[in-house]
BALOBA-1460 file (C-alpha; in Angstrom, 3 decimals):
// residues 294
<rec num="1" residu="m" x="114.911" y="33.573" z="148.871"/>
<rec num="2" residu="r" x="115.086" y="36.065" z="146.490"/>
<rec num="3" residu="l" x="114.048" y="35.124" z="142.732"/>
<rec num="4" residu="h" x="116.100" y="36.108" z="139.554"/>
<rec num="5" residu="m" x="113.975" y="36.744" z="136.355"/>
<rec num="6" residu="p" x="115.269" y="36.119" z="133.310"/>
<rec num="7" residu="f" x="116.263" y="39.378" z="130.802"/>
<rec num="8" residu="s" x="113.389" y="39.439" z="128.167"/>
<rec num="9" residu="r" x="113.011" y="40.529" z="124.915"/>
<rec num="10" residu="r" x="110.242" y="42.831" z="125.834"/>
<rec num="11" residu="s" x="111.907" y="44.398" z="128.458"/>
<rec num="12" residu="r" x="114.939" y="45.329" z="126.070"/>
<rec num="13" residu="s" x="112.394" y="46.707" z="123.432"/>
<rec num="14" residu="a" x="111.627" y="49.131" z="126.151"/>
<rec num="15" residu="r" x="114.573" y="51.053" z="126.112"/>
<rec num="16" residu="p" x="114.330" y="54.539" z="125.286"/>
<rec num="17" residu="i" x="115.353" y="55.222" z="121.385"/>
<rec num="18" residu="s" x="117.988" y="57.563" z="120.859"/>
<rec num="19" residu="p" x="117.735" y="61.146" z="119.589"/>
<rec num="20" residu="r" x="120.254" y="60.083" z="116.774"/>
<rec num="21" residu="r" x="118.611" y="56.979" z="115.720"/>
<rec num="22" residu="r" x="114.977" y="58.738" z="115.771"/>
<rec num="23" residu="r" x="116.918" y="61.471" z="113.233"/>
<rec num="24" residu="r" x="118.239" y="58.638" z="110.901"/>
<rec num="25" residu="r" x="114.266" y="56.626" z="111.009"/>
<rec num="26" residu="l" x="112.777" y="60.191" z="109.814"/>
<rec num="27" residu="f" x="115.540" y="60.793" z="107.309"/>
<rec num="28" residu="i" x="114.805" y="57.352" z="105.680"/>
<rec num="29" residu="k" x="110.761" y="57.970" z="105.796"/>
<rec num="30" residu="i" x="111.448" y="61.308" z="103.931"/>
<rec num="31" residu="f" x="113.576" y="59.956" z="101.436"/>
<rec num="32" residu="a" x="111.145" y="57.196" z="100.685"/>
<rec num="33" residu="a" x="108.649" y="59.644" z="100.467"/>
<rec num="34" residu="v" x="110.292" y="61.797" z="97.739"/>
<rec num="35" residu="l" x="111.654" y="59.112" z="95.681"/>
<rec num="36" residu="c" x="107.800" y="57.905" z="95.391"/>
<rec num="37" residu="a" x="106.946" y="61.020" z="94.613"/>
<rec num="38" residu="a" x="109.633" y="61.436" z="91.804"/>
<rec num="39" residu="i" x="108.911" y="58.020" z="90.367"/>
<rec num="40" residu="l" x="105.062" y="58.859" z="90.371"/>
<rec num="41" residu="l" x="106.151" y="61.986" z="88.639"/>
<rec num="42" residu="a" x="108.320" y="60.478" z="86.118"/>
<rec num="43" residu="l" x="105.223" y="57.655" z="85.039"/>
<rec num="44" residu="i" x="103.265" y="60.484" z="84.596"/>
<rec num="45" residu="i" x="105.139" y="62.490" z="82.438"/>
<rec num="46" residu="s" x="106.171" y="59.550" z="80.363"/>
<rec num="47" residu="a" x="102.989" y="58.295" z="79.911"/>
<rec num="48" residu="p" x="101.803" y="58.388" z="76.115"/>
<rec num="49" residu="k" x="99.246" y="61.333" z="75.672"/>
<rec num="50" residu="k" x="96.294" y="60.993" z="74.219"/>
<rec num="51" residu="k" x="96.056" y="62.707" z="70.840"/>
<rec num="52" residu="k" x="92.658" y="65.203" z="70.307"/>
<rec num="53" residu="a" x="90.684" y="63.685" z="67.414"/>
<rec num="54" residu="e" x="90.886" y="65.730" z="64.342"/>
<rec num="55" residu="p" x="87.861" y="66.633" z="62.571"/>
<rec num="56" residu="v" x="87.752" y="64.891" z="59.220"/>
<rec num="57" residu="p" x="87.696" y="67.917" z="56.473"/>
<rec num="58" residu="e" x="84.375" y="67.820" z="54.296"/>
<rec num="59" residu="q" x="84.780" y="66.689" z="50.807"/>
<rec num="60" residu="q" x="84.638" y="70.049" z="48.861"/>
<rec num="61" residu="v" x="82.524" y="70.275" z="45.853"/>
<rec num="62" residu="q" x="82.287" y="72.636" z="43.433"/>
<rec num="63" residu="t" x="78.152" y="73.754" z="43.864"/>
<rec num="64" residu="l" x="76.580" y="76.873" z="43.784"/>
<rec num="65" residu="p" x="74.964" y="78.210" z="46.864"/>
<rec num="66" residu="a" x="71.276" y="76.831" z="47.665"/>
<rec num="67" residu="e" x="70.237" y="80.938" z="47.594"/>
<rec num="68" residu="n" x="71.860" y="83.100" z="45.044"/>
<rec num="69" residu="t" x="71.211" y="86.770" z="45.920"/>
<rec num="70" residu="s" x="72.272" y="87.648" z="42.815"/>
<rec num="71" residu="l" x="68.752" y="85.802" z="41.380"/>
<rec num="72" residu="s" x="66.766" y="85.654" z="44.097"/>
<rec num="73" residu="p" x="63.613" y="88.368" z="43.946"/>
<rec num="74" residu="e" x="64.543" y="91.642" z="45.791"/>
<rec num="75" residu="p" x="62.119" y="93.932" z="44.560"/>
<rec num="76" residu="a" x="63.414" y="97.319" z="44.443"/>
<rec num="77" residu="k" x="60.610" y="99.240" z="46.492"/>
<rec num="78" residu="e" x="62.313" y="97.026" z="49.681"/>
<rec num="79" residu="i" x="65.774" y="97.949" z="48.674"/>
<rec num="80" residu="m" x="65.340" y="101.377" z="47.601"/>
<rec num="81" residu="q" x="64.240" y="101.811" z="51.213"/>
<rec num="82" residu="t" x="67.772" y="102.009" z="51.918"/>
<rec num="83" residu="p" x="69.069" y="105.436" z="51.700"/>
<rec num="84" residu="a" x="72.583" y="104.314" z="50.586"/>
<rec num="85" residu="i" x="71.085" y="102.270" z="47.523"/>
<rec num="86" residu="k" x="71.189" y="104.555" z="44.284"/>
<rec num="87" residu="g" x="69.189" y="102.224" z="42.133"/>
<rec num="88" residu="v" x="68.553" y="98.702" z="41.152"/>
<rec num="89" residu="v" x="70.743" y="97.550" z="38.054"/>
<rec num="90" residu="c" x="70.240" y="94.356" z="36.326"/>
<rec num="91" residu="i" x="73.225" y="92.733" z="34.154"/>
<rec num="92" residu="d" x="72.875" y="90.400" z="31.927"/>
<rec num="93" residu="p" x="75.905" y="88.690" z="30.880"/>
<rec num="94" residu="g" x="74.830" y="87.216" z="27.238"/>
<rec num="95" residu="h" x="74.862" y="83.670" z="26.427"/>
<rec num="96" residu="g" x="76.617" y="81.125" z="28.747"/>
<rec num="97" residu="f" x="76.997" y="77.243" z="29.740"/>
<rec num="98" residu="s" x="76.036" y="75.210" z="26.370"/>
<rec num="99" residu="d" x="75.776" y="78.480" z="24.454"/>
<rec num="100" residu="s" x="78.954" y="79.873" z="23.823"/>
<rec num="101" residu="g" x="78.181" y="82.733" z="21.478"/>
<rec num="102" residu="v" x="80.122" y="84.024" z="18.891"/>
<rec num="103" residu="y" x="83.614" y="82.214" z="18.583"/>
<rec num="104" residu="t" x="86.476" y="83.281" z="16.295"/>
<rec num="105" residu="p" x="90.019" y="81.389" z="16.373"/>
<rec num="106" residu="l" x="91.482" y="84.611" z="17.357"/>
<rec num="107" residu="l" x="89.854" y="84.173" z="20.831"/>
<rec num="108" residu="g" x="91.799" y="80.858" z="21.575"/>
<rec num="109" residu="s" x="90.070" y="78.750" z="24.109"/>
<rec num="110" residu="q" x="87.548" y="81.644" z="25.078"/>
<rec num="111" residu="s" x="84.181" y="82.485" z="23.462"/>
<rec num="112" residu="e" x="81.883" y="85.596" z="23.647"/>
<rec num="113" residu="k" x="80.533" y="84.015" z="26.820"/>
<rec num="114" residu="d" x="83.752" y="84.272" z="28.565"/>
<rec num="115" residu="i" x="84.411" y="87.759" z="27.634"/>
<rec num="116" residu="v" x="81.135" y="89.505" z="28.693"/>
<rec num="117" residu="l" x="80.759" y="87.279" z="31.868"/>
<rec num="118" residu="a" x="84.141" y="88.968" z="32.804"/>
<rec num="119" residu="v" x="83.233" y="92.394" z="31.816"/>
<rec num="120" residu="s" x="79.867" y="92.301" z="33.678"/>
<rec num="121" residu="l" x="81.622" y="90.706" z="37.386"/>
<rec num="122" residu="l" x="83.975" y="93.966" z="36.770"/>
<rec num="123" residu="l" x="81.075" y="96.153" z="36.192"/>
<rec num="124" residu="k" x="79.084" y="94.958" z="38.704"/>
<rec num="125" residu="s" x="81.635" y="95.551" z="41.476"/>
<rec num="126" residu="r" x="82.389" y="98.966" z="40.393"/>
<rec num="127" residu="l" x="78.288" y="99.733" z="40.526"/>
<rec num="128" residu="e" x="78.142" y="98.224" z="44.197"/>
<rec num="129" residu="n" x="80.844" y="100.261" z="45.071"/>
<rec num="130" residu="a" x="79.161" y="103.312" z="43.742"/>
<rec num="131" residu="g" x="76.285" y="102.280" z="45.985"/>
<rec num="132" residu="y" x="73.756" y="100.494" z="43.406"/>
<rec num="133" residu="f" x="72.118" y="96.828" z="43.946"/>
<rec num="134" residu="v" x="72.842" y="94.655" z="41.332"/>
<rec num="135" residu="v" x="71.176" y="91.632" z="40.072"/>
<rec num="136" residu="m" x="72.782" y="89.344" z="37.355"/>
<rec num="137" residu="t" x="71.363" y="87.096" z="35.103"/>
<rec num="138" residu="r" x="74.046" y="84.551" z="36.124"/>
<rec num="139" residu="d" x="77.288" y="85.161" z="37.694"/>
<rec num="140" residu="t" x="79.111" y="81.780" z="36.861"/>
<rec num="141" residu="d" x="79.629" y="79.508" z="33.754"/>
<rec num="142" residu="y" x="79.967" y="76.315" z="35.476"/>
<rec num="143" residu="d" x="77.114" y="73.506" z="35.529"/>
<rec num="144" residu="d" x="74.401" y="74.632" z="37.458"/>
<rec num="145" residu="p" x="72.724" y="71.930" z="39.935"/>
<rec num="146" residu="t" x="70.515" y="74.665" z="40.893"/>
<rec num="147" residu="g" x="68.403" y="75.389" z="38.042"/>
<rec num="148" residu="l" x="68.572" y="79.225" z="38.920"/>
<rec num="149" residu="y" x="70.413" y="80.201" z="35.733"/>
<rec num="150" residu="s" x="69.276" y="80.102" z="32.072"/>
<rec num="151" residu="v" x="70.216" y="80.614" z="28.408"/>
<rec num="152" residu="d" x="66.493" y="81.614" z="27.764"/>
<rec num="153" residu="s" x="66.245" y="85.441" z="26.690"/>
<rec num="154" residu="a" x="62.805" y="85.391" z="28.103"/>
<rec num="155" residu="a" x="63.688" y="84.063" z="31.767"/>
<rec num="156" residu="r" x="67.020" y="86.588" z="31.817"/>
<rec num="157" residu="a" x="64.388" y="89.482" z="30.849"/>
<rec num="158" residu="d" x="62.190" y="88.015" z="33.938"/>
<rec num="159" residu="t" x="65.059" y="87.937" z="36.252"/>
<rec num="160" residu="a" x="65.102" y="91.948" z="35.768"/>
<rec num="161" residu="n" x="61.265" y="91.984" z="35.864"/>
<rec num="162" residu="q" x="60.989" y="89.989" z="38.969"/>
<rec num="163" residu="n" x="63.575" y="91.975" z="40.833"/>
<rec num="164" residu="e" x="61.935" y="95.208" z="40.233"/>
<rec num="165" residu="a" x="65.451" y="96.680" z="38.650"/>
<rec num="166" residu="q" x="64.935" y="100.099" z="37.139"/>
<rec num="167" residu="l" x="67.747" y="99.450" z="34.156"/>
<rec num="168" residu="f" x="68.736" y="96.494" z="32.261"/>
<rec num="169" residu="l" x="71.527" y="96.014" z="30.634"/>
<rec num="170" residu="s" x="72.371" y="92.843" z="28.235"/>
<rec num="171" residu="l" x="76.047" y="92.406" z="27.151"/>
<rec num="172" residu="h" x="77.242" y="90.568" z="24.295"/>
<rec num="173" residu="c" x="79.738" y="90.776" z="21.449"/>
<rec num="174" residu="e" x="79.523" y="90.932" z="17.664"/>
<rec num="175" residu="s" x="81.338" y="89.252" z="14.574"/>
<rec num="176" residu="y" x="81.548" y="89.902" z="11.335"/>
<rec num="177" residu="p" x="83.940" y="87.566" z="9.501"/>
<rec num="178" residu="s" x="83.061" y="89.496" z="5.950"/>
<rec num="179" residu="d" x="84.439" y="92.860" z="6.881"/>
<rec num="180" residu="t" x="87.298" y="92.589" z="9.687"/>
<rec num="181" residu="s" x="87.545" y="95.856" z="9.637"/>
<rec num="182" residu="l" x="84.615" y="96.860" z="11.765"/>
<rec num="183" residu="s" x="85.170" y="97.593" z="15.599"/>
<rec num="184" residu="g" x="83.767" y="99.530" z="18.227"/>
<rec num="185" residu="a" x="80.808" y="99.191" z="20.926"/>
<rec num="186" residu="h" x="77.217" y="99.035" z="19.309"/>
<rec num="187" residu="i" x="74.190" y="99.956" z="21.255"/>
<rec num="188" residu="s" x="70.574" y="98.968" z="20.819"/>
<rec num="189" residu="y" x="67.373" y="99.483" z="22.136"/>
<rec num="190" residu="v" x="63.813" y="99.668" z="21.310"/>
<rec num="191" residu="e" x="62.651" y="102.429" z="19.424"/>
<rec num="192" residu="d" x="59.931" y="104.667" z="20.922"/>
<rec num="193" residu="s" x="59.628" y="102.123" z="24.464"/>
<rec num="194" residu="s" x="60.109" y="105.013" z="26.840"/>
<rec num="195" residu="e" x="61.469" y="108.758" z="27.344"/>
<rec num="196" residu="t" x="64.171" y="107.476" z="29.509"/>
<rec num="197" residu="v" x="65.740" y="105.053" z="27.012"/>
<rec num="198" residu="l" x="67.201" y="108.222" z="25.279"/>
<rec num="199" residu="l" x="68.427" y="109.201" z="28.331"/>
<rec num="200" residu="l" x="70.520" y="105.829" z="28.651"/>
<rec num="201" residu="i" x="71.776" y="106.087" z="25.080"/>
<rec num="202" residu="n" x="72.547" y="109.451" z="25.737"/>
<rec num="203" residu="s" x="74.218" y="108.616" z="29.135"/>
<rec num="204" residu="l" x="76.307" y="105.506" z="27.684"/>
<rec num="205" residu="t" x="77.548" y="107.391" z="24.730"/>
<rec num="206" residu="s" x="78.643" y="110.096" z="26.653"/>
<rec num="207" residu="s" x="80.786" y="107.816" z="29.205"/>
<rec num="208" residu="f" x="82.409" y="105.682" z="26.078"/>
<rec num="209" residu="e" x="83.209" y="109.273" z="24.556"/>
<rec num="210" residu="d" x="85.140" y="110.097" z="27.950"/>
<rec num="211" residu="v" x="86.927" y="106.893" z="28.274"/>
<rec num="212" residu="f" x="87.928" y="105.583" z="24.924"/>
<rec num="213" residu="g" x="87.439" y="109.026" z="23.078"/>
<rec num="214" residu="i" x="85.068" y="107.324" z="20.713"/>
<rec num="215" residu="s" x="81.612" y="107.224" z="20.846"/>
<rec num="216" residu="p" x="79.850" y="104.017" z="20.209"/>
<rec num="217" residu="a" x="77.121" y="103.427" z="17.366"/>
<rec num="218" residu="a" x="73.386" y="103.791" z="18.655"/>
<rec num="219" residu="d" x="70.674" y="101.483" z="16.816"/>
<rec num="220" residu="a" x="66.973" y="101.933" z="17.141"/>
<rec num="221" residu="k" x="65.180" y="98.381" z="16.633"/>
<rec num="222" residu="t" x="61.482" y="97.989" z="16.156"/>
<rec num="223" residu="e" x="59.406" y="96.199" z="18.498"/>
<rec num="224" residu="k" x="59.531" y="93.271" z="15.907"/>
<rec num="225" residu="s" x="63.202" y="93.475" z="15.324"/>
<rec num="226" residu="a" x="64.621" y="94.156" z="18.916"/>
<rec num="227" residu="p" x="66.264" y="91.274" z="20.760"/>
<rec num="228" residu="a" x="63.788" y="89.343" z="22.714"/>
<rec num="229" residu="v" x="65.408" y="90.249" z="25.798"/>
<rec num="230" residu="l" x="64.620" y="93.642" z="25.191"/>
<rec num="231" residu="r" x="61.279" y="93.216" z="24.064"/>
<rec num="232" residu="r" x="60.728" y="91.582" z="27.568"/>
<rec num="233" residu="a" x="62.083" y="93.953" z="29.924"/>
<rec num="234" residu="d" x="59.727" y="95.888" z="31.752"/>
<rec num="235" residu="m" x="61.988" y="98.596" z="32.590"/>
<rec num="236" residu="t" x="64.647" y="100.776" z="30.569"/>
<rec num="237" residu="a" x="66.702" y="98.432" z="28.571"/>
<rec num="238" residu="a" x="69.850" y="98.106" z="26.384"/>
<rec num="239" residu="f" x="71.904" y="95.404" z="24.230"/>
<rec num="240" residu="i" x="75.354" y="96.610" z="24.157"/>
<rec num="241" residu="s" x="77.919" y="94.871" z="22.060"/>
<rec num="242" residu="l" x="81.113" y="95.617" z="23.570"/>
<rec num="243" residu="g" x="83.027" y="94.773" z="20.454"/>
<rec num="244" residu="y" x="83.634" y="93.064" z="17.496"/>
<rec num="245" residu="v" x="85.595" y="89.506" z="17.796"/>
<rec num="246" residu="s" x="85.849" y="89.164" z="14.038"/>
<rec num="247" residu="n" x="88.540" y="92.189" z="14.073"/>
<rec num="248" residu="p" x="92.303" y="90.772" z="15.097"/>
<rec num="249" residu="d" x="93.030" y="94.241" z="16.944"/>
<rec num="250" residu="e" x="89.850" y="94.096" z="19.050"/>
<rec num="251" residu="a" x="89.477" y="90.452" z="19.407"/>
<rec num="252" residu="a" x="93.061" y="90.847" z="21.298"/>
<rec num="253" residu="a" x="92.064" y="93.504" z="23.302"/>
<rec num="254" residu="l" x="88.978" y="91.969" z="24.504"/>
<rec num="255" residu="l" x="91.095" y="88.992" z="25.986"/>
<rec num="256" residu="t" x="92.791" y="91.511" z="27.917"/>
<rec num="257" residu="t" x="92.013" y="92.472" z="31.930"/>
<rec num="258" residu="a" x="92.987" y="96.345" z="31.273"/>
<rec num="259" residu="s" x="90.479" y="96.699" z="28.107"/>
<rec num="260" residu="r" x="87.968" y="94.881" z="30.314"/>
<rec num="261" residu="e" x="88.292" y="97.307" z="32.655"/>
<rec num="262" residu="k" x="87.888" y="100.044" z="30.671"/>
<rec num="263" residu="l" x="84.941" y="98.830" z="29.411"/>
<rec num="264" residu="a" x="83.456" y="98.121" z="32.994"/>
<rec num="265" residu="e" x="84.560" y="101.907" z="33.728"/>
<rec num="266" residu="a" x="82.656" y="103.166" z="30.582"/>
<rec num="267" residu="l" x="79.573" y="101.055" z="31.585"/>
<rec num="268" residu="a" x="79.911" y="102.183" z="34.972"/>
<rec num="269" residu="l" x="80.136" y="105.704" z="34.200"/>
<rec num="270" residu="g" x="77.130" y="105.425" z="31.589"/>
<rec num="271" residu="v" x="74.852" y="103.938" z="34.214"/>
<rec num="272" residu="d" x="75.886" y="106.685" z="37.205"/>
<rec num="273" residu="n" x="75.097" y="109.258" z="34.262"/>
<rec num="274" residu="y" x="71.865" y="107.941" z="33.699"/>
<rec num="275" residu="f" x="70.519" y="107.818" z="37.058"/>
<rec num="276" residu="k" x="71.529" y="111.580" z="37.464"/>
<rec num="277" residu="a" x="69.898" y="112.234" z="34.289"/>
<rec num="278" residu="y" x="67.169" y="110.446" z="35.050"/>
<rec num="279" residu="e" x="66.619" y="112.527" z="38.676"/>
<rec num="280" residu="e" x="66.469" y="115.788" z="36.566"/>
<rec num="281" residu="f" x="63.910" y="114.346" z="34.269"/>
<rec num="282" residu="e" x="61.694" y="113.506" z="37.373"/>
<rec num="283" residu="a" x="62.158" y="116.649" z="39.026"/>
<rec num="284" residu="e" x="61.595" y="118.631" z="35.709"/>
<rec num="285" residu="k" x="58.251" y="116.506" z="35.311"/>
<rec num="286" residu="f" x="57.157" y="116.899" z="38.568"/>
<rec num="287" residu="a" x="57.651" y="120.970" z="38.157"/>
<rec num="288" residu="a" x="55.772" y="120.672" z="34.758"/>
<rec num="289" residu="a" x="52.872" y="119.229" z="36.736"/>
<rec num="290" residu="s" x="53.093" y="121.422" z="39.557"/>
<rec num="291" residu="g" x="52.831" y="124.600" z="37.401"/>
<rec num="292" residu="q" x="50.174" y="123.302" z="35.354"/>
<rec num="293" residu="s" x="47.835" y="122.254" z="38.683"/>
<rec num="294" residu="d" x="48.565" y="126.120" z="39.954"/>
């Protein structure tokens, strides 16, 4: 007797899949994978980006540098080892800070200390461009938390001495209200202080003549009557008045950049002429000494 087995699900599923159905399933799998990848990419792009933390700007406080190269001792013996350096010059813009110097209403909001500082900075720039090393007794008029600056004449001369400057120029202005016609630059120096002082006076006189067409007055002071800043300086030094602020025309001129530039030009030319004359002077002294020794 033959037994007939009922048709089962297992035997039905074992049928081979047609190529058409196989392609359809593969297509569905590929489509699903592409769709998932697209969704993932969209999520990544739309996700909020973290901003980089920006550094907090430091509070800007107007202070002087801890080390001011214009005031730090720079011995001339070390500086002069550099062939490009022609000489070491100390510029002293007179007065400053709480000491305004001379003042007249003709100057408006400015005073002597402002005029001489402006000319001194212009002179410094010209000298440095010409190859000189410049020391400043002050290069600002703001509050000085470092304590580097001083209005004391002795301290200013000491700045030149400590830096072993070869030349010291103290710049000022004058005022003579009882005679407002007085005008022009004025140079004071210590009489018989050194042979080189006359070289400086002649050089400055010549340079002012070249720039302004007028020679400045020169006044030899005795040791007692000379300004303290000149008496204490160990090198060739001059006390230079740039003009009379009591003279209306001169006061107005001293407030202009053009006039200050011309003053700086005359002073720079005088300094350069002095160092050239000094070299000739030393060469003549050496030649004379060599002739005597022979």
